[in-house]
C-alpha positions, 0 to 999 in steps of 0.5 A, a space after each residue: 612088665 610082661 606082654 604074653 602075646 610077645 612072650 607066650 612062653 611066660 603066660 602060665 607063670 604070669 597067670 600064676 603070679 597074678 593069682 598069687 597077687 605078685 602081678 596084676 593084669 592091667 590089660 588083656 595079656 599085659 601084666 605088671 608088678 602089683 606094687 606098680 599097678 597104679 603108677 601112671 608111667 607103668 600104666 602108660 607103658 603098658 597101654 602102648 605095649 597093648 596098642 601101638 597106636 594108643 595115645 594117653 590124653 588129658 590129665 595123665 598126659 599133663 602129669 607125664 609131661 609138662 605138669 608133673 604135680 597134676 593129680 591125675 587119677 588113671 589114664 584116658 587113652 585114645 585108640 584103646 577102644 572099649 577097654 576099661 579098668 578102674 584106672 584105664 578109660 578107653 576112647 575111640 578118639 584118634 589123635 593125628 601123628 602131628 599132635 602126639 609125641 613119644 616121651 620114651 615109654 608112651 605116646 602122649 598127646 602134644 602139650 598144646 592139645 593136652 592143655 586144650 583138652 584140660 579146659 573142661 576140667 581146670 579152665 585155663 590153668 592147663 594153658 597157663 602151665 603149658 605157657 609157663 613151662 614153655 612146653 608149648 607156645 601160644 602159636 602151638 595152642 592156636 594151631 591145635 585149636 584150628 586142627 580140631 574144629 567143631 569140638 564141644 567146648 571150643 568156644 570156651 577154648 577160643 575165648 581163653 586163648 584170646 584172653 591169654 594172647 599176652 601169655 599169662 602164667 596164672 589165672 590171676 594174671 590173665 584176669 589182670 590182663 583182661 582188666 587192663 584191656 577193658 580199662 584201656 591201659 596199654 604199654 605193659 608187657 607180661 612176664 618181663 625179665 629183669 636181670 639184677 646183680 643177684 639174679 634174673 627175675 620175671 615181672 608179672 606185668 611191666 611198664 618198661 618205659 616207666 619202670 613200674 611193675 605190677 605183681 599179682 600175689 597168689 597165696 599158694 605161691 607165697 605161703 612158705 618161709 622160703 617163698 616169703 624170704 625170696 619175695 623180700 629179697 627179690 623185691 629189694 633187688 628190683 627196687 634198687 634196680 629202679 622199679 616201682 612195685 605194686 602188689 595186688 591179690 586175687 581179691 583185689 583184682 576180683 573185688 576191687 578192680 577200680 582201686 587197682 586201676 586207679 593205683 596203677 594209673 597214679 603210679 604211671 602218672 608219678 613216673 611220667 611226671 617225675 613226681 614223688 608220692 605225697 609224704 604222710 602227715 605227722 600224727 
């Protein structure tokens, strides 16, 4: 990267390289190799060389911190003013120093603020991811909301945080939490750790006293051979550890909530009374 304001003697060479296509000017006076012109890390570093108070926001901040697989396309940058290119969008928004951090090459919005900013784009998925990766806590998220009052969309953010108070790690888990609360099913814990002889596993929802686990299966996380094998190995270990496992899909939660509730209640009743499930009749 060449910042000609700090290295003015390199300006003529940088301009020649830009004309030949070797370098690309991404911001006034900031040149990077053409092959790296679309790289988020390079762009973020360039932005912070251009403006020391610039802060990368939203999708790019997520992709550069706690959500590396997020398909961010370009940067939205606070403190960049009206500067704009196909990959850079500037905004006059200012981010308080308490809500940004230096990741080694650029200032990014704090993961809690990033997750809240993403609500308009991905709903609660950003919140789920930041909780799952432990890049921010629920307390951090609520503090970020309080620190940025009167923003458009805060009602939706507040509702999602309320629904996330048991710290779900996916939209399906959050929907299940809401379903259980409405049905007044209590006594469960989200993402409960269970140590077995073959490893530590986390249960989506666990009724610890009854040792009943509710697992919410999403297709995207269970459709590879490795995931298929892991699920079977994991379930066998949990069953041998004394857990009764109920598995539901997103369709179950959305389309058949009454059946889900009935089965959970039946499992809890069996465990509380020591009854065994009825044996299937002979054909």
